C-alpha positions as CSV (number, residue, x, y, z in Angstrom):
1,M,-65.1,-14.6,69.7
2,Q,-61.3,-15.4,69.4
3,L,-61.1,-12.9,66.5
4,Q,-62.5,-10.1,68.7
5,H,-60.2,-11.1,71.6
6,T,-57.1,-10.9,69.4
7,K,-58.1,-7.5,68.0
8,Q,-58.7,-6.2,71.6
9,T,-55.3,-7.6,72.7
10,I,-53.6,-5.7,69.9
11,I,-55.4,-2.5,70.9
12,D,-54.5,-2.9,74.5
13,C,-50.8,-3.6,73.7
14,T,-50.6,-0.7,71.4
15,L,-52.1,1.6,74.0
16,R,-49.6,0.4,76.6
17,L,-46.7,1.0,74.2
18,A,-48.1,4.5,73.2
19,E,-48.1,5.5,76.9
20,R,-44.4,4.9,77.0
21,K,-43.2,6.3,73.7
22,S,-44.2,8.3,70.7
23,L,-46.0,6.6,67.8
24,N,-43.2,7.1,65.3
25,R,-41.0,5.0,67.6
26,I,-43.4,2.1,67.9
27,T,-43.0,-0.6,65.4
28,V,-45.4,-3.5,64.4
29,R,-42.6,-5.8,65.8
30,D,-42.9,-4.0,69.2
31,I,-46.7,-4.7,69.1
32,T,-46.4,-8.3,68.0
33,T,-43.8,-9.0,70.6
34,E,-45.8,-7.4,73.3
35,C,-49.0,-9.3,72.2
36,G,-47.3,-12.6,71.4
37,I,-48.7,-12.7,67.9
38,T,-47.3,-12.8,64.4
39,R,-47.1,-9.9,61.9
40,N,-49.7,-11.6,59.7
41,T,-52.1,-11.6,62.6
42,F,-51.5,-7.9,63.2
43,Y,-52.0,-7.1,59.5
44,Y,-55.1,-9.3,59.3
45,H,-56.8,-6.9,61.8
46,F,-55.1,-3.5,61.1
47,H,-53.4,-1.6,58.4
48,D,-50.9,0.1,60.7
49,I,-50.4,1.5,64.2
50,Y,-52.6,4.5,63.5
51,D,-55.4,2.2,62.4
52,V,-55.2,0.5,65.8
53,L,-55.7,3.8,67.6
54,V,-58.4,5.1,65.3
55,T,-60.3,1.8,65.6
56,Y,-60.1,2.0,69.3
57,L,-61.2,5.6,69.5
58,E,-64.1,5.1,67.0
59,S,-65.4,2.1,68.9
60,R,-65.2,4.0,72.2
61,M,-67.0,6.9,70.7
62,E,-69.8,4.7,69.5
63,E,-70.0,3.2,73.0
64,I,-70.0,6.7,74.6
65,F,-72.8,8.0,72.4
66,R,-74.8,4.8,72.8
67,N,-74.5,5.0,76.6
68,S,-74.6,8.7,77.2
69,N,-77.5,11.1,77.2
70,T,-76.7,13.3,74.2
71,E,-74.7,16.3,75.3
72,K,-72.9,14.3,78.0
73,A,-71.2,12.4,75.1
74,L,-68.9,15.4,74.5
75,F,-67.7,15.4,78.0
76,D,-67.3,11.7,78.0
77,F,-65.0,12.1,75.0
78,M,-62.9,14.5,77.0
79,E,-62.8,12.1,79.9
80,L,-61.7,9.3,77.5
81,A,-58.8,11.5,76.3
82,A,-57.9,12.5,79.8
83,G,-57.8,8.8,80.8
84,Y,-55.1,8.2,78.1
85,K,-53.2,11.4,78.7
86,K,-49.8,10.0,77.8
87,V,-51.1,8.4,74.6
88,W,-52.7,11.6,73.4
89,I,-49.5,13.6,74.2
90,N,-47.4,11.0,72.3
91,C,-49.8,11.1,69.4
92,Y,-49.6,14.9,69.5
93,K,-45.8,14.9,69.5
94,T,-45.8,12.4,66.6
95,V,-48.5,13.8,64.2
96,G,-48.4,17.5,65.2
97,H,-50.9,20.1,66.1
98,E,-52.6,20.4,62.7
99,R,-53.3,16.7,62.2
100,M,-54.3,16.1,65.8
101,S,-56.6,19.1,65.8
102,R,-58.2,17.8,62.6
103,F,-58.6,14.3,64.0
104,A,-60.1,15.4,67.3
105,G,-62.2,18.1,65.5
106,E,-63.8,15.5,63.2
107,R,-64.8,13.4,66.2
108,I,-66.1,16.3,68.2
109,R,-68.1,17.4,65.1
110,T,-69.6,13.9,64.8
111,L,-70.6,14.0,68.4
112,I,-72.3,17.4,68.1
113,I,-74.2,16.4,65.0
114,N,-75.3,13.2,66.7
115,V,-76.5,15.3,69.7
116,F,-78.6,17.5,67.3
117,K,-80.0,14.5,65.6
118,A,-80.9,12.8,68.9
119,E,-82.6,16.0,70.0
120,G,-84.5,16.2,66.8
121,C,-83.2,19.6,65.8
122,Y,-80.5,18.7,63.2
123,D,-82.8,19.4,60.3
124,K,-83.9,22.7,61.7
125,L,-80.4,24.2,61.7
126,S,-79.1,26.0,58.7
127,K,-75.9,24.7,57.3
128,F,-74.3,28.1,58.1
129,D,-75.3,27.9,61.8
130,L,-74.3,24.3,62.1
131,E,-70.9,25.1,60.6
132,I,-70.4,28.0,63.1
133,I,-71.5,25.8,66.1
134,C,-69.3,22.8,65.1
135,T,-66.3,25.0,64.4
136,F,-66.7,26.8,67.8
137,Y,-67.0,23.5,69.7
138,E,-64.2,21.8,67.8
139,E,-61.8,24.7,68.6
140,A,-63.0,25.1,72.2
141,F,-62.9,21.5,73.2
142,F,-59.6,20.7,71.4
143,G,-58.1,23.8,73.0
144,I,-59.2,22.9,76.4
145,L,-58.2,19.3,75.9
146,M,-54.7,20.2,74.8
147,R,-54.1,22.7,77.6
148,W,-55.4,20.2,80.0
149,L,-53.2,17.4,78.7
150,Q,-50.1,19.6,78.7
151,D,-50.7,20.8,82.2
152,K,-48.6,18.8,84.7
153,M,-51.1,19.5,87.5
154,S,-53.8,17.6,85.6
155,D,-52.1,14.3,86.4
156,D,-54.2,14.3,89.6
157,P,-57.3,12.1,88.8
158,D,-59.5,13.9,91.4
159,Q,-58.6,17.3,89.9
160,M,-59.4,16.1,86.4
161,K,-62.7,14.6,87.6
162,Q,-63.6,17.9,89.3
163,S,-62.7,19.9,86.3
164,L,-64.8,17.7,84.0
165,E,-67.7,17.9,86.3
166,R,-67.5,21.7,86.4
167,I,-67.3,21.9,82.6
168,R,-70.4,19.7,82.4
169,V,-72.3,22.0,84.7
170,L,-71.2,25.2,82.9
171,F,-72.0,23.8,79.4
172,D,-75.2,21.9,80.3
173,G,-78.0,22.7,77.8
174,Q,-75.8,24.9,75.5
175,L,-76.3,22.8,72.4
176,E,-80.1,22.9,72.8
177,L,-80.0,26.6,73.4
178,L,-77.9,27.1,70.3
179,A,-80.3,25.1,68.2
180,A,-83.2,27.2,69.6
181,N,-81.3,30.4,68.9
182,S,-80.7,29.2,65.3
183,Q,-84.4,29.4,64.7
184,K,-84.4,33.1,65.3
185,K,-84.3,35.4,62.2
186,S,-80.9,35.3,60.6
187,I,-79.1,38.6,60.1
188,I,-77.3,37.2,57.1
189,G,-79.0,37.6,53.7
């Protein structure tokens, strides 16, 4: 239990630091000082600062998908990102658009595939259709996410909550509809 507590403490400290400054300005020493641990303890749990953030995000995504009803997981992912707006912006400033887009896109793709698997329609989709659907959602959700994070007005938690709820309503059932539409005769060879 202590092992898990230490790992969570490192994650929490890193997130607090990442809210205040860009990742390339955070050192392992900053984290160890903030947590009150040694460098060896940090490296026992994580390879580097990015590993801390990826580990946190991956564990939250697993939790989101476990506790969400399929399609809702996509919106819960956006809500998670919105809850750590400053961290995401600092990551974006540090790693750049391309790397951040790829990182978020991979997670969005995983969520979409998990939705299709949970709905029992993953095996019914052609690889071509799945690629189109995943690419569309990766670009759309990442684009919305980045515009939202960069918008100063989105600092209002009530406005963010209303926006997320509206997006949920607008997109409800779309993945299931796409899977059903995929079953129609393809116009490609």
